[in-house]
C-alpha positions as MATLAB code, in Angstrom:
seq = 'MNVTSGQPAPPKAQDSKLARWLVIAVLCAMLVAASVLGYLGWTSTDASVPASGYVALVLGVVFSLVVGVGLMALVFYSSRKGYDEPVVLIREPENDPDDGQSGPR';
ca = [
     145.882  114.373  -16.414;
     145.562  115.755  -19.824;
     148.202  114.789  -22.314;
     148.069  117.557  -24.850;
     148.782  120.232  -22.266;
     150.163  118.242  -19.569;
     147.569  119.837  -16.767;
     145.202  117.968  -14.840;
     141.769  117.659  -16.457;
     139.101  119.599  -14.831;
     136.982  118.217  -12.261;
     133.807  116.698  -13.313;
     130.395  118.302  -11.962;
     129.606  115.004   -9.946;
     132.897  115.148   -8.225;
     132.310  118.585   -7.220;
     128.904  118.044   -5.879;
     130.224  115.180   -4.001;
     133.032  116.990   -2.407;
     130.472  119.737   -1.308;
     128.311  117.420    0.216;
     131.286  115.788    2.017;
     132.340  118.832    3.496;
     128.870  119.829    4.769;
     128.285  116.296    6.288;
     131.621  116.810    8.279;
     131.027  120.038    9.288;
     127.686  119.015   10.560;
     129.098  116.294   12.343;
     131.554  118.522   14.132;
     128.628  120.790   15.314;
     126.698  117.588   16.580;
     129.649  116.732   18.484;
     130.697  120.060   19.925;
     126.676  120.580   20.873;
     126.862  117.163   22.870;
     130.179  117.968   24.697;
     129.037  121.345   25.534;
     125.866  119.911   26.938;
     127.766  117.274   28.728;
     129.808  119.566   30.235;
     127.109  122.235   31.271;
     125.234  119.320   32.868;
     128.104  117.372   34.554;
     128.397  119.414   37.526;
     126.341  120.525   40.470;
     128.348  123.827   41.241;
     126.528  127.008   41.882;
     128.080  130.263   40.440;
     127.912  133.255   42.968;
     126.065  136.462   41.871;
     129.711  138.008   41.683;
     130.411  135.686   39.040;
     127.515  136.637   37.006;
     128.379  140.201   37.322;
     132.174  139.694   36.363;
     130.494  137.476   33.446;
     128.428  140.411   32.248;
     131.191  143.021   32.618;
     133.398  141.060   30.776;
     130.680  140.553   27.684;
     130.154  144.357   27.812;
     133.795  145.432   27.791;
     134.553  142.869   24.889;
     131.747  144.277   22.858;
     132.740  148.074   23.534;
     136.407  147.078   22.511;
     134.898  145.324   19.257;
     132.424  148.087   18.619;
     135.407  150.808   19.155;
     137.952  148.896   16.759;
     135.691  148.180   14.139;
     134.374  152.059   14.372;
     138.386  152.974   13.835;
     138.352  150.715   10.784;
     135.520  152.316    9.115;
     136.754  156.072   10.025;
     140.277  155.324    8.966;
     139.036  153.692    5.625;
     136.555  156.706    4.806;
     139.314  159.340    5.717;
     141.940  157.816    3.188;
     144.290  156.694    5.768;
     144.382  153.092    4.379;
     145.350  154.196    0.891;
     149.067  153.375   -0.260;
     151.714  155.755    0.205;
     152.565  158.380   -2.382;
     156.047  159.578   -2.804;
     156.061  163.240   -2.996;
     159.519  164.850   -4.518;
     160.796  168.030   -3.146;
     162.013  170.624   -5.784;
     165.473  170.368   -6.469;
     166.171  174.043   -6.272;
     164.276  175.669   -3.151;
     164.142  179.403   -3.474;
     163.778  180.072    0.494;
     167.012  177.906    1.392;
     169.282  180.783   -0.110;
     171.789  178.502   -2.023;
     169.731  179.217   -5.598;
     171.554  181.521   -7.762;
     170.217  185.019   -8.497;
     166.494  185.686   -8.732;
];
């Protein structure tokens, strides 16, 4: 801790590089573990999938892609048209000439 300002000292470049490599190593280890578990799960059974299962899989993937593309299109459309802008309050005038309550014209 820095005695003069009361704040912690900035990290050294060496510590930053070590932390970065540690995060990369942990993520790579998790990727390898997930790959091994996926392979073992894929090859551990002899069950066959019927043709209707593959059709359902393809329809599910296509439907998910259509929904995802549609929602992203709506996001881009609303952004381009300004629907995502913050709300601006427009005050009405105090005396409306059409309401009949204002004084003589």
